[in-house]
VOTOR-633187 format. One line per field, with one value per residue (C-alpha): residue number from 0; residue in one letter; x, z, y. Coordinates in pm, 1 decimal, m for minus. Layout:
N
drenmar	(NUM, ...) $
doba	(A, ...) $
x	(X, ...) $
z	(Z, ...) $
y	(Y, ...) $
# end
This chain:
418
drenmar	(0, 1, 2, 3, 4, 5, 6, 7, 8, 9, 10, 11, 12, 13, 14, 15, 16, 17, 18, 19, 20, 21, 22, 23, 24, 25, 26, 27, 28, 29, 30, 31, 32, 33, 34, 35, 36, 37, 38, 39, 40, 41, 42, 43, 44, 45, 46, 47, 48, 49, 50, 51, 52, 53, 54, 55, 56, 57, 58, 59, 60, 61, 62, 63, 64, 65, 66, 67, 68, 69, 70, 71, 72, 73, 74, 75, 76, 77, 78, 79, 80, 81, 82, 83, 84, 85, 86, 87, 88, 89, 90, 91, 92, 93, 94, 95, 96, 97, 98, 99, 100, 101, 102, 103, 104, 105, 106, 107, 108, 109, 110, 111, 112, 113, 114, 115, 116, 117, 118, 119, 120, 121, 122, 123, 124, 125, 126, 127, 128, 129, 130, 131, 132, 133, 134, 135, 136, 137, 138, 139, 140, 141, 142, 143, 144, 145, 146, 147, 148, 149, 150, 151, 152, 153, 154, 155, 156, 157, 158, 159, 160, 161, 162, 163, 164, 165, 166, 167, 168, 169, 170, 171, 172, 173, 174, 175, 176, 177, 178, 179, 180, 181, 182, 183, 184, 185, 186, 187, 188, 189, 190, 191, 192, 193, 194, 195, 196, 197, 198, 199, 200, 201, 202, 203, 204, 205, 206, 207, 208, 209, 210, 211, 212, 213, 214, 215, 216, 217, 218, 219, 220, 221, 222, 223, 224, 225, 226, 227, 228, 229, 230, 231, 232, 233, 234, 235, 236, 237, 238, 239, 240, 241, 242, 243, 244, 245, 246, 247, 248, 249, 250, 251, 252, 253, 254, 255, 256, 257, 258, 259, 260, 261, 262, 263, 264, 265, 266, 267, 268, 269, 270, 271, 272, 273, 274, 275, 276, 277, 278, 279, 280, 281, 282, 283, 284, 285, 286, 287, 288, 289, 290, 291, 292, 293, 294, 295, 296, 297, 298, 299, 300, 301, 302, 303, 304, 305, 306, 307, 308, 309, 310, 311, 312, 313, 314, 315, 316, 317, 318, 319, 320, 321, 322, 323, 324, 325, 326, 327, 328, 329, 330, 331, 332, 333, 334, 335, 336, 337, 338, 339, 340, 341, 342, 343, 344, 345, 346, 347, 348, 349, 350, 351, 352, 353, 354, 355, 356, 357, 358, 359, 360, 361, 362, 363, 364, 365, 366, 367, 368, 369, 370, 371, 372, 373, 374, 375, 376, 377, 378, 379, 380, 381, 382, 383, 384, 385, 386, 387, 388, 389, 390, 391, 392, 393, 394, 395, 396, 397, 398, 399, 400, 401, 402, 403, 404, 405, 406, 407, 408, 409, 410, 411, 412, 413, 414, 415, 416, 417) $
doba	(M, H, K, I, S, L, A, Q, K, Q, V, L, N, V, N, L, L, N, N, I, N, V, G, K, G, G, S, F, F, P, F, P, V, L, F, S, P, K, K, C, E, R, Q, F, A, T, L, C, K, A, S, P, S, I, K, E, Q, Q, A, D, G, N, K, D, K, F, S, F, S, I, L, K, T, A, L, A, P, R, F, S, H, V, A, K, M, S, T, S, D, A, M, R, S, T, K, N, D, S, P, Q, K, K, D, F, S, F, D, A, L, G, A, W, D, H, R, I, D, L, P, I, L, M, E, A, S, I, K, H, G, A, P, I, P, L, I, Q, A, S, H, V, G, C, S, S, I, L, G, N, R, T, Y, Q, E, D, R, Y, V, V, E, N, L, P, N, N, I, L, C, A, A, V, F, D, G, H, G, G, A, E, C, A, E, Y, C, A, H, N, L, K, S, V, L, L, E, E, L, E, Q, H, K, D, L, E, A, V, L, H, H, A, F, L, K, L, H, T, G, Y, A, Q, W, T, Q, T, H, N, A, G, H, R, S, G, S, T, A, A, V, S, L, L, R, A, G, V, E, L, A, V, G, H, A, G, D, S, R, V, I, L, C, R, L, G, G, S, R, D, L, T, K, D, H, C, P, S, L, I, S, E, K, D, R, I, E, K, S, G, G, S, V, S, V, D, N, I, G, R, H, M, V, N, E, A, L, S, M, S, R, S, I, G, D, L, H, L, K, K, Y, G, V, I, A, L, P, D, T, R, T, M, R, I, K, H, G, K, D, A, F, L, L, L, I, T, D, G, I, N, F, V, L, Q, S, K, E, A, C, D, I, I, N, Q, A, E, D, P, Y, H, A, A, K, L, L, T, E, Q, A, Q, S, M, S, S, E, D, N, M, T, A, L, V, V, P, Y, G, S, W, G, K, Y, T, K, S, A, S, M, F, Y, D, F, G, I, G, R, D, M, N, K, S, S, R, F, G) $
x	(m166.0, m169.8, m127.4, 117.8, 115.9, 468.3, 549.6, 456.6, 725.2, 993.3, 882.0, 759.6, 514.8, 547.4, 403.4, 711.4, 901.7, 1155.1, 941.1, 1049.6, 775.8, 839.0, 907.0, 659.6, 308.9, 54.1, 362.3, 153.6, 181.0, m86.0, 22.9, 247.3, 578.5, 795.9, 1101.4, 1364.8, 1422.7, 1706.3, 1646.0, 1321.5, 1527.0, 1758.8, 1463.9, 1365.9, 1651.8, 1627.1, 1259.1, 1311.1, 1630.1, 1426.7, 1182.1, 1126.1, 1000.0, 1395.2, 1622.2, 1474.5, 1530.5, 1864.4, 1934.0, 1826.8, 2074.6, 1829.1, 2105.4, 2117.2, 1727.6, 1628.2, 1893.1, 1808.3, 1921.9, 1694.6, 1423.3, 1527.3, 1502.9, 1152.3, 1001.1, 1177.4, 1023.9, 956.7, 1034.1, 999.0, 1285.2, 1222.8, 1403.1, 1496.9, 1335.5, 1178.4, 885.1, 833.2, 930.9, 679.5, 443.0, 522.8, 550.1, 230.9, 72.0, 258.5, 190.2, 29.3, m239.9, m78.2, 236.1, 280.2, 208.8, 305.5, 257.2, 446.5, 362.0, 521.4, 574.3, 349.4, 66.0, m297.4, m516.7, m730.2, m844.5, m852.3, m582.0, m520.1, m183.3, 8.3, 84.9, 465.0, 524.9, 242.8, 355.8, 656.0, 570.5, 354.2, 553.8, 303.8, 149.5, m136.4, m362.4, m446.0, m868.0, m985.0, m1359.0, m1361.4, m1328.9, m1621.7, m1912.0, m2253.7, m2642.9, m2933.5, m3322.8, m3680.1, m3782.5, m4149.4, m4133.7, m4239.3, m4037.0, m3644.6, m3507.4, m3234.1, m2892.1, m2529.8, m2147.4, m1864.9, m1578.4, m1201.1, m1089.7, m724.7, m473.4, m546.8, m900.5, m1193.7, m1491.4, m1861.6, m2151.2, m2530.9, m2832.4, m3169.5, m3460.1, m3812.2, m4053.5, m3965.9, m3622.8, m3470.7, m3308.8, m3116.4, m3071.6, m2919.8, m2699.8, m2585.4, m2499.9, m2305.1, m2145.5, m1806.8, m1804.0, m1898.9, m1580.6, m1329.7, m1428.9, m1371.3, m1083.2, m884.8, m960.2, m944.7, m690.9, m882.7, m1111.4, m1428.6, m1391.0, m1422.2, m1767.6, m1908.8, m1886.9, m1992.6, m2308.3, m2457.2, m2337.0, m2508.0, m2839.2, m2755.3, m2708.6, m3071.0, m3275.8, m3152.4, m3204.9, m3588.3, m3629.3, m3484.5, m3696.1, m4007.8, m3989.9, m3879.7, m3975.1, m4074.0, m3775.1, m3556.2, m3247.3, m3054.2, m2681.6, m2344.8, m2036.9, m1693.7, m1389.9, m1090.4, m731.7, m418.7, m581.6, m562.2, m713.9, m1095.9, m1350.9, m1724.4, m1977.4, m2397.1, m2695.8, m3026.4, m3084.9, m2816.6, m2536.6, m2187.6, m2065.7, m1690.8, m1606.3, m1314.9, m1172.7, m1472.9, m1705.9, m1983.1, m1796.7, m2096.5, m1925.9, m2260.7, m2574.0, m2881.4, m3020.3, m3365.5, m3593.9, m3609.1, m3234.8, m3276.5, m3015.4, m3192.7, m3596.4, m3446.9, m3343.2, m3673.1, m3849.9, m3697.7, m3721.8, m4083.4, m4142.8, m4319.0, m4194.3, m4547.8, m4468.0, m4663.6, m4908.5, m4562.3, m4359.9, m4120.8, m4100.5, m4153.5, m4104.6, m4404.7, m4556.4, m4398.7, m4044.8, m3923.5, m3521.8, m3429.4, m3149.8, m3190.0, m3058.7, m3329.9, m3663.3, m3706.2, m4042.0, m3883.1, m3605.2, m3779.5, m3878.7, m3519.3, m3458.9, m3072.8, m2891.6, m2491.0, m2338.3, m2220.6, m1816.5, m1546.4, m1196.6, m1002.8, m735.9, m797.4, m599.7, m620.0, m447.7, m773.2, m1042.6, m1234.4, m1451.0, m1649.3, m2024.8, m2289.7, m2648.5, m3005.6, m3291.0, m3450.0, m3145.3, m3068.6, m3453.1, m3468.1, m3119.6, m2872.5, m2490.5, m2376.7, m2557.0, m2519.4, m2157.2, m2204.0, m2378.3, m2132.5, m1815.6, m1969.4, m1964.5, m1625.8, m1597.4, m1763.5, m1975.1, m2216.5, m2163.7, m2337.3, m2603.4, m2639.8, m2722.6, m2975.6, m3130.1, m3180.4, m3283.2, m3613.4, m3644.7, m3722.2, m3947.8, m3755.8, m4050.6, m3799.4, m3564.9, m3242.4, m2869.4, m2541.9, m2180.2, m1942.6, m1563.0, m1351.8, m997.1, m677.3, m834.0, m1124.7, m1247.9, m1041.2, m1337.2, m1552.3, m1745.8, m1769.8, m2159.2, m2431.9, m2605.5, m2913.9, m2853.4, m2780.8, m3092.5, m3292.4, m3670.7, m3500.2, m3413.0, m3552.1, m3728.5, m3761.9, m3443.9, m3417.8, m3435.6, m3785.4, m3911.2, m3816.6) $
z	(m667.6, m225.5, m55.8, 270.3, 535.1, 735.9, 859.4, 566.1, 400.6, 597.3, 638.4, 341.6, 437.4, 206.1, 274.4, 219.9, 512.2, 542.4, 515.6, 408.7, 177.0, m21.2, m375.8, m377.1, m505.7, m293.0, m70.5, 70.8, 368.3, 584.2, 721.0, 681.2, 734.8, 791.7, 563.0, 467.7, 69.4, 103.4, 298.9, 81.4, m200.0, m101.7, 46.2, m290.1, m492.3, m211.3, m298.6, m681.0, m704.5, m459.4, m695.6, m893.7, m1202.6, m1165.9, m1082.1, m1321.7, m1635.4, m1515.3, m1473.6, m1859.8, m1927.0, m2004.1, m1844.5, m2137.2, m2160.1, m1766.8, m1613.3, m1242.5, m1395.9, m1599.6, m1398.5, m1085.4, m1318.8, m1436.6, m1113.0, m824.1, m550.4, m687.8, m416.6, m374.0, m136.6, 184.5, 517.8, 726.6, 1082.0, 1348.3, 1410.5, 1753.2, 1547.9, 1289.6, 1560.3, 1643.9, 1379.9, 1310.6, 1560.1, 1520.1, 1146.7, 1046.8, 783.9, 545.1, 516.5, 165.7, 46.4, m244.3, m403.2, m419.3, m614.5, m415.6, m662.7, m848.7, m603.4, m684.9, m468.4, m203.9, 92.1, 243.7, 350.2, 116.9, 157.8, m87.8, m331.7, m379.5, m653.7, m890.5, m831.0, m939.2, m1249.3, m1359.9, m1279.3, m1040.0, m689.5, m688.0, m380.4, m219.7, m234.7, 16.3, 100.6, 417.3, 175.3, m3.7, 99.8, 76.6, 146.9, 36.7, 164.9, 84.5, m62.3, m77.9, m97.9, 199.5, 45.4, m6.9, m345.3, m376.0, m274.4, m274.3, m286.0, m160.9, m49.9, m126.7, m313.7, m344.7, m534.1, m466.8, m633.6, m519.5, m592.8, m592.4, m723.1, m718.8, m761.5, m834.7, m822.5, m947.0, m873.0, m572.0, m442.3, m434.4, m737.5, m632.7, m286.3, m454.5, m682.6, m377.4, m149.1, m452.7, m589.3, m464.0, m460.6, m875.1, m909.8, m701.0, m914.9, m1248.1, m1119.1, m1120.7, m1480.4, m1618.3, m1603.9, m1841.5, m1598.8, m1890.7, m1923.2, m1584.3, m1573.4, m1869.4, m1713.5, m1366.4, m1498.5, m1660.6, m1391.9, m1147.1, m1403.2, m1445.5, m1066.7, m960.1, m1241.1, m1059.8, m766.9, m803.7, m916.8, m549.3, m371.0, m604.3, m542.9, m686.2, m1068.1, m1202.9, m971.3, m1175.8, m1093.9, m1292.7, m1220.1, m1195.8, m1088.6, m1119.0, m1050.0, m955.9, m1022.6, m830.1, m812.1, m1175.6, m1435.9, m1368.7, m1549.4, m1524.6, m1680.3, m1597.8, m1768.9, m1727.6, m1609.6, m1275.7, m1357.3, m1345.2, m1337.3, m1337.0, m1204.9, m1422.7, m1420.9, m1265.2, m1461.5, m1504.5, m1776.6, m1837.9, m1840.6, m1908.5, m2098.8, m1984.7, m2160.6, m2294.2, m2450.7, m2693.8, m2853.9, m3233.2, m3117.4, m2849.7, m2966.2, m3312.8, m3105.5, m2892.4, m3211.5, m3334.9, m3033.2, m3047.2, m2805.8, m2831.9, m2714.7, m2666.4, m2453.7, m2162.9, m2015.9, m1872.2, m2140.4, m2087.7, m2357.8, m2218.4, m2278.4, m2335.3, m2161.4, m1839.6, m1779.4, m1870.9, m1964.7, m2209.3, m1991.0, m1659.4, m1415.7, m1347.8, m1519.0, m1635.8, m1797.3, m2003.8, m2105.4, m2450.8, m2535.5, m2586.8, m2249.6, m2201.0, m1864.6, m2101.8, m1948.9, m2139.5, m2008.7, m2105.5, m1929.1, m1864.1, m1658.2, m1345.0, m1372.0, m1007.3, m1054.2, m1280.7, m1174.8, m802.4, m735.3, m923.3, m889.3, m873.0, m850.6, m878.9, m1130.8, m815.2, m834.9, m1206.5, m1230.1, m1084.4, m1153.6, m1441.5, m1429.3, m1395.3, m1121.8, m892.4, m963.7, m832.1, m549.9, m392.6, m495.6, m230.9, 83.3, 279.3, 244.3, 90.9, 327.1, 366.8, m10.0, m47.5, 197.4, 39.6, m328.8, m177.3, 38.2, m240.7, m485.1, m228.1, m206.0, m540.6, m540.8, m665.4, m557.9, m594.5, m363.9, m381.4, m343.1, m392.3, m345.5, m366.4, m455.1, m430.2, m587.7, m638.9, m625.9, m406.2, m296.2, m584.8, m786.5, m461.7, m562.1, m377.6, m449.2, m180.1, m226.3, m177.7, m468.4, m711.0, m616.5, m356.2, m408.5, m692.0, m905.1, m1260.6, m1210.7, m1616.0, m1576.6, m1422.4, m1639.6, m1432.2, m1617.0, m1979.2) $
y	(3806.0, 3809.2, 4134.3, 4084.1, 4225.9, 4346.8, 4031.9, 3832.3, 4055.0, 3965.5, 3548.8, 3400.7, 3110.7, 2825.1, 2467.8, 2318.0, 2087.6, 1798.6, 1492.3, 1133.6, 1074.6, 1355.5, 1284.2, 991.9, 981.3, 1197.1, 1332.4, 1640.1, 1906.1, 1907.0, 2251.1, 2628.7, 2625.9, 2990.3, 2969.2, 3252.0, 3284.5, 3095.6, 2820.3, 2754.8, 2759.3, 2474.0, 2282.1, 2290.8, 2162.0, 1893.5, 1798.4, 1820.8, 1570.2, 1361.7, 1308.9, 974.9, 1082.6, 1362.1, 1021.3, 811.9, 1120.3, 1116.0, 754.1, 735.2, 966.9, 1255.5, 1580.8, 1806.5, 1802.3, 1750.5, 1882.1, 2008.7, 2346.7, 2363.9, 2237.1, 2458.1, 2771.8, 2684.3, 2570.1, 2759.6, 2950.2, 3351.2, 3555.7, 3943.9, 4072.8, 3920.3, 3951.1, 3665.6, 3716.3, 3490.4, 3355.0, 3561.8, 3845.4, 3801.7, 3791.5, 4089.0, 4287.1, 4184.6, 4402.3, 4719.0, 4656.6, 4996.2, 5002.0, 5331.5, 5098.8, 4999.6, 4627.1, 4502.0, 4162.8, 3824.4, 3528.5, 3204.8, 2900.0, 3040.5, 3064.4, 3102.9, 3392.1, 3186.6, 3208.1, 2894.0, 2686.5, 2398.9, 2116.9, 2048.9, 1749.9, 1761.1, 1555.5, 1683.5, 2036.7, 1970.4, 1736.7, 2077.5, 2318.5, 2469.5, 2408.2, 2185.9, 2148.9, 1806.2, 1866.5, 1607.8, 1522.3, 1771.3, 2043.7, 2008.8, 2226.8, 2013.4, 2123.9, 1960.0, 2041.2, 1974.5, 2308.6, 2254.5, 1881.6, 1632.1, 1401.9, 1433.5, 1263.8, 1384.4, 1211.6, 1294.2, 1133.1, 1291.1, 994.6, 1004.3, 684.4, 557.1, 712.7, 1114.4, 1076.5, 1292.3, 1172.3, 1404.3, 1333.5, 1374.6, 1214.8, 1338.5, 1067.0, 1049.4, 852.9, 788.8, 784.3, 393.4, 456.1, 749.3, 586.9, 313.3, 438.8, 683.1, 361.9, 162.9, 430.6, 378.9, 23.3, 43.1, 319.7, 101.8, m199.1, 4.3, 194.4, m104.5, m238.5, 118.0, 363.9, 626.1, 793.1, 819.9, 486.5, 437.9, 650.0, 491.3, 181.0, 243.2, 448.1, 165.6, m109.5, 118.7, 96.0, m280.5, m326.6, m132.4, m329.5, m619.8, m468.9, m426.9, m756.2, m875.7, m682.1, m612.3, m206.5, 64.0, m46.7, 296.4, 499.7, 697.7, 914.9, 1153.9, 1099.0, 1345.2, 1292.9, 1429.2, 1283.5, 1429.9, 1261.1, 1376.3, 1716.4, 1830.7, 1577.0, 1572.7, 1354.6, 1465.1, 1207.8, 1310.9, 1130.1, 1355.7, 1736.8, 1780.1, 1977.3, 2048.0, 2373.3, 2542.4, 2877.2, 2994.3, 3329.8, 3435.2, 3287.3, 3008.2, 2718.5, 2449.7, 2117.1, 1917.0, 1986.7, 1868.6, 1513.7, 1692.9, 1474.3, 1805.2, 1801.7, 1630.1, 1317.3, 1247.4, 1294.9, 1081.7, 783.5, 786.5, 815.2, 556.2, 301.3, 356.8, 661.2, 965.6, 1300.1, 1591.9, 1933.8, 2004.6, 2249.4, 2424.7, 2379.7, 2051.4, 1817.0, 1471.3, 1085.2, 937.4, 1211.7, 1085.0, 1190.6, 1532.4, 1375.7, 1096.8, 936.1, 804.5, 576.2, 321.5, 428.5, 48.1, 103.0, 371.9, 162.0, 20.4, 403.6, 484.7, 678.2, 501.1, 536.8, 600.9, 907.9, 1224.2, 1220.4, 1446.8, 1526.9, 1857.2, 2002.6, 2233.5, 2516.3, 2606.4, 2984.3, 3028.9, 2822.5, 2879.6, 2567.9, 2308.3, 2329.7, 2025.9, 2110.0, 1915.4, 2072.3, 2238.2, 2490.4, 2497.9, 2547.6, 2885.7, 2961.2, 3006.8, 2870.7, 3254.7, 3362.4, 3033.9, 3103.2, 3482.7, 3372.5, 3125.4, 3365.9, 3596.9, 3290.8, 3265.9, 2895.5, 2553.2, 2496.8, 2850.5, 2839.1, 2581.4, 2683.4, 3034.1, 2870.8, 2624.8, 2848.0, 3146.6, 2905.2, 2844.0, 3202.5, 3222.6, 2960.5, 2676.5, 2363.6, 2102.9, 1902.3, 2120.4, 1945.3, 2188.7, 2066.7, 2295.4, 2161.2, 2446.6, 2476.6, 2689.8, 3029.2, 3010.5, 3362.5, 3543.5, 3668.1, 3788.6, 4071.8, 4407.6, 4381.8, 4306.7, 4015.4, 4228.0, 4373.2, 4136.1, 3910.2, 4076.0, 4245.4, 4482.3, 4176.1, 4157.9, 3837.6, 3781.6, 3745.5, 3435.9, 3065.7, 2997.6, 3319.3, 3264.4) $
# end
């Protein structure tokens, strides 16, 4: 729920606008417009009636089930009592607004509580009965640093794809940067090919991972390079602001911040897992533990799945991803986080989310997270992508960063220290 000033009490700022594209898939409004409640309700009614899905339902004679009166009741903006006034009046009122005056909360269009301005996908919002923001590549915070290494093997991709699909991906290379570089360079083209063949996003990711691996194997033959290079991969696809699909191979992670807590959407592909170990041993490979406690495949690789690593494929190291889909709830979900193991080696998922929740915007959040991981003695490259959702900023804590992660922090509680 928002706390609003006197001016905001009197004029409701809603992302609705007369637009010739309203009602078409992907329509959105890039800036807010001031409406009085009655005008906003009339505008909302016009938008609902312009929706292709509603027209189809009316054409089919489903007026009883899908009547506009029912739709309006279910989806119409919910207002607290407001008074109409001009924009200039609102500006003057803002200057004279007293901090002693009592604020009250409202929930316009079922609005999420956020600190960043995101345009709204109107057709998706009408369909789901809640505001659905249009999240684009320019909204995503990115940070990738060397750490204590002298070379960078991490790569990342943030791209806008057709049909309102946002792609965010991280690749953590090992044995050279060739494989991670190949994946980052070719991911978009591979996804576009698969999106033409498959509507299901999990199927798209499944085939994309395998195609990237096959393509890289051919690239190594053509260029006679990178034969022992490999890479993790963690890829997310967000379609129409609501449908999220995640695929991963290796130990890069995807984490969702929901209701202020962390929710791991991936599980590291570690050779110690029974199913992974069985496959490797049945393929003639071995799993052993090194001197710092990592489970290794043939004493060479600390993960059981990856793209590349051609010399280990016959020993059960596969490129097949684990995939999943879920619906994003913008009233509860603050952001999606994609990180490489330079970060998750020293920070647990909840710790990473707490750090990000201190930041004002996704760009600062990604930088803050990588810098924090480096200060905690991470020795690897570190990459973080922060994709903001509707509840960005809703779960910010008042506690200082230095209290949670400063000198007084118990380092034994970090994942790096057991």
